C-alpha positions in Angstrom: 14.8 -98.0 -84.7 11.8 -100.3 -84.9 13.3 -102.7 -82.4 14.2 -99.8 -80.0 10.6 -98.5 -80.3 9.1 -102.0 -79.6 11.5 -102.4 -76.6 10.4 -99.0 -75.2 6.7 -99.8 -75.6 7.2 -103.3 -74.0 9.1 -101.8 -71.1 6.4 -99.2 -70.5 3.7 -101.9 -70.6 5.7 -104.1 -68.2 6.2 -101.1 -65.8 2.5 -100.3 -65.9 1.5 -103.8 -65.2 4.0 -104.3 -62.4 3.0 -101.2 -60.4 -0.6 -101.0 -61.5 -1.5 -104.7 -60.9 1.2 -106.7 -59.2 3.3 -104.7 -56.8 1.8 -103.0 -53.7 2.9 -101.3 -50.4 0.5 -102.8 -47.8 2.5 -101.5 -44.8 3.3 -97.9 -45.9 0.8 -96.8 -48.5 -1.8 -99.3 -47.2 -2.0 -97.5 -43.8 -2.8 -94.2 -45.6 -5.3 -95.8 -47.9 -7.1 -97.4 -44.9 -7.2 -94.1 -43.1 -8.7 -92.3 -46.1 -11.2 -95.1 -47.0 -12.2 -95.6 -43.4 -13.2 -91.9 -43.0 -15.0 -92.0 -46.3 -16.9 -95.1 -45.3 -18.0 -93.4 -42.1 -19.1 -90.4 -44.0 -21.1 -92.5 -46.5 -22.9 -94.2 -43.6 -24.2 -91.0 -42.1 -27.7 -89.8 -43.1 -28.4 -86.2 -42.7 -26.2 -83.2 -42.1 -22.7 -83.9 -40.9 -19.4 -82.2 -39.9 -16.3 -83.4 -41.7 -12.8 -82.3 -40.5 -10.3 -82.1 -43.4 -6.7 -81.4 -42.4 -3.3 -82.9 -42.2 -2.3 -85.3 -39.4 -3.2 -82.4 -37.0 -6.8 -83.3 -37.7 -6.9 -86.7 -35.9 -4.2 -85.7 -33.3 -5.6 -82.3 -32.3 -9.3 -82.5 -32.8 -11.8 -85.0 -31.3 -15.0 -85.7 -33.2 -15.9 -87.9 -30.2 -16.6 -84.7 -28.3 -17.3 -82.2 -31.1 -20.2 -84.3 -32.5 -22.3 -84.3 -29.3 -21.5 -80.6 -28.7 -22.9 -79.5 -32.0 -25.6 -82.1 -32.3 -24.6 -83.7 -35.5 -22.4 -86.6 -36.6 -18.7 -85.8 -37.0 -16.0 -87.4 -39.2 -12.3 -86.7 -38.5 -10.9 -87.1 -42.0 -7.5 -85.5 -41.4 -4.6 -87.4 -43.1 -0.9 -86.9 -43.7 0.1 -83.6 -45.3 1.7 -85.6 -48.2 -1.7 -86.7 -49.5 -2.9 -84.3 -52.2 -5.7 -81.9 -51.3 -7.2 -82.3 -54.8 -7.4 -86.1 -54.1 -9.1 -85.6 -50.8 -11.5 -83.0 -52.2 -12.4 -85.3 -55.1 -13.2 -88.2 -52.9 -15.3 -86.2 -50.4 -17.3 -84.2 -53.0 -19.2 -87.4 -53.8 -20.4 -87.6 -50.2 -21.0 -84.0 -49.2 -24.5 -82.7 -49.4 -26.3 -79.4 -48.9 -26.3 -78.6 -45.2 -23.0 -80.4 -44.5 -20.2 -78.5 -42.8 -16.5 -79.0 -43.6 -14.0 -77.6 -41.1 -10.5 -77.2 -42.4 -7.8 -76.4 -39.9 -5.1 -77.2 -42.6 -1.5 -77.3 -41.7 0.7 -74.5 -42.9 2.5 -76.8 -45.3 -0.7 -77.7 -47.0 -1.1 -74.2 -48.4 2.3 -73.8 -49.8 3.1 -77.4 -51.0 4.3 -77.2 -54.6 2.4 -78.6 -57.6 5.2 -81.2 -58.3 5.3 -82.4 -54.7 1.5 -82.6 -54.5 1.3 -84.4 -57.9 3.8 -87.1 -56.8 2.5 -87.7 -53.3 1.5 -91.1 -51.9 -2.0 -90.8 -53.3 -0.5 -91.1 -56.8 0.6 -94.7 -56.1 -2.7 -95.4 -54.3 -4.8 -94.3 -57.2 -2.7 -96.3 -59.7 -2.9 -99.5 -57.7 -6.3 -99.3 -55.9 -8.4 -96.3 -57.0 -8.3 -95.9 -60.8 -11.9 -94.5 -60.7 -10.5 -91.4 -59.0 -7.4 -91.4 -61.3 -9.6 -91.2 -64.4 -11.3 -88.0 -63.0 -7.9 -86.3 -62.4 -6.4 -83.9 -64.9 -3.8 -85.4 -67.4 -0.8 -84.2 -65.4 -2.0 -86.1 -62.4 -2.6 -89.3 -64.4 0.8 -89.2 -66.0 2.4 -88.5 -62.6 0.6 -91.5 -61.1 1.7 -93.8 -63.9 5.4 -92.8 -63.4 5.3 -92.3 -59.6 7.2 -95.5 -58.8 10.9 -96.4 -59.1 13.3 -99.2 -58.3 13.2 -98.5 -54.6 9.4 -98.7 -54.7 9.7 -102.1 -56.4 12.1 -103.4 -53.8 10.0 -102.1 -50.9 6.9 -103.6 -52.4 8.5 -107.0 -52.5 9.8 -106.6 -48.9 6.4 -105.5 -47.6 4.5 -108.3 -49.4 7.0 -110.8 -48.0 6.5 -109.5 -44.5 2.7 -109.6 -44.8 2.8 -113.2 -46.1 5.0 -114.2 -43.2 2.4 -112.9 -40.7 4.3 -109.7 -39.7 2.7 -107.9 -36.8 2.5 -104.1 -37.4 3.8 -102.5 -34.2 2.6 -99.0 -35.0 -0.6 -99.1 -32.9 1.5 -99.9 -29.8 4.1 -97.3 -30.7 2.0 -94.3 -31.7 -1.6 -95.2 -30.8 -4.7 -96.1 -32.8 -7.8 -94.6 -34.3 -11.3 -94.6 -32.8 -14.6 -95.0 -34.7 -14.9 -91.2 -35.4 -11.4 -91.0 -36.9 -9.7 -89.4 -33.9 -6.2 -90.5 -32.9 -6.2 -92.1 -29.5 -3.6 -93.8 -27.2 -0.8 -91.2 -27.7 0.3 -91.1 -24.1 3.0 -89.0 -22.4 5.2 -92.1 -22.3 4.9 -92.5 -26.0 5.6 -88.8 -26.5 8.9 -89.1 -24.7 10.3 -90.8 -27.8 9.8 -87.5 -29.8 11.3 -85.1 -27.3 14.8 -85.2 -28.7 13.6 -84.8 -32.3 11.4 -81.9 -31.4 14.2 -80.2 -29.5 16.4 -80.4 -32.6 13.8 -79.3 -35.0 14.1 -75.8 -36.5 10.7 -74.1 -36.6 9.6 -72.8 -40.0 6.6 -70.7 -41.0 5.6 -69.7 -44.5 5.4 -66.1 -45.3 2.1 -64.3 -46.2 3.1 -64.2 -49.8 3.8 -67.9 -49.9 0.4 -68.7 -48.4 -1.4 -66.3 -50.8 0.3 -67.7 -53.9 0.6 -71.4 -52.8 -0.6 -74.2 -55.0 -2.5 -75.7 -52.0 -4.2 -72.3 -51.6 -5.4 -72.4 -55.2 -6.9 -75.9 -54.6 -8.6 -74.7 -51.4 -10.2 -71.8 -53.3 -11.4 -74.1 -56.0 -13.0 -76.3 -53.4 -14.6 -73.3 -51.7 -16.2 -72.4 -55.0 -17.6 -75.9 -55.4 -18.9 -75.9 -51.9 -20.7 -72.6 -52.3 -22.4 -73.9 -55.4 -23.6 -77.1 -53.7 -24.8 -75.6 -50.4 -21.9 -77.0 -48.3 -20.5 -74.7 -45.6 -16.7 -74.5 -45.3 -15.1 -73.1 -42.2 -11.4 -72.4 -42.3 -9.4 -73.0 -39.1 -6.0 -71.8 -38.1 -3.2 -74.4 -38.2 -2.5 -76.3 -35.0 1.0 -75.3 -33.8 3.3 -75.1 -30.8 3.1 -72.5 -28.1 6.8 -71.7 -28.3 6.6 -71.2 -32.1 3.3 -69.5 -33.0 2.3 -68.4 -36.5 3.0 -64.7 -36.8 0.0 -62.3 -37.2 0.7 -61.5 -40.9 0.8 -65.2 -41.9 -2.2 -65.8 -39.7 -4.1 -63.1 -41.6 -3.0 -64.6 -44.9 -4.7 -67.9 -43.8 -7.8 -66.0 -42.9 -7.9 -64.3 -46.2 -8.0 -67.6 -48.1 -11.5 -68.1 -46.6 -12.6 -64.5 -46.4 -12.1 -63.6 -50.1 
């Protein structure tokens, strides 16, 4: 029994060292980390009141701080990032930079309200925190810390080795040419009609799905948003809720739209 216990402890230490210190995902998780840290760096460099857009990928794709900033007369940061990144992680990072008088606009995607606790806990930010942002990880509740520690698996180890090898060999990341890039405000640019042609077939085959009002009202993401609204009110930060960006041929129905409004009206 003693040998088994020692072997278990040793395996846990080896696992933690491997994914917390040695292994990394510079091509996949690295892109998300750069997106998050880039927006935060821009926000930290702004003196005085600012507008921050927090959303999913619809933030940089559907909103342009390049134009919004001059229209409202204040600096604007487009901090939208993939839906898979936990809202609690984004809120935690931005709370340190938000000051009284700042405005946060949140046109969250529908999925961000209803994303389950387990999925949010094991999102890509779990691995990012474990490897690169342990300061944030220490501020997370115990269930988030445990999830981050055990967020990797054999596939993640193999992918880490492959990505590290590609980077060492001077691999050129083709994503900027394939999907566009990001400007200094955090807006997505360069997504042309020609590039959009590659998505036509996938969009045609997609089955539209919209959450019900009950799912929105009781969603784990909704609870996180309400906690953030309470924090913002106590710190003089104005939060404006926005309706999700959608497709003209598959709009959010009125009842679900009202459920989104209620998150910010309550």
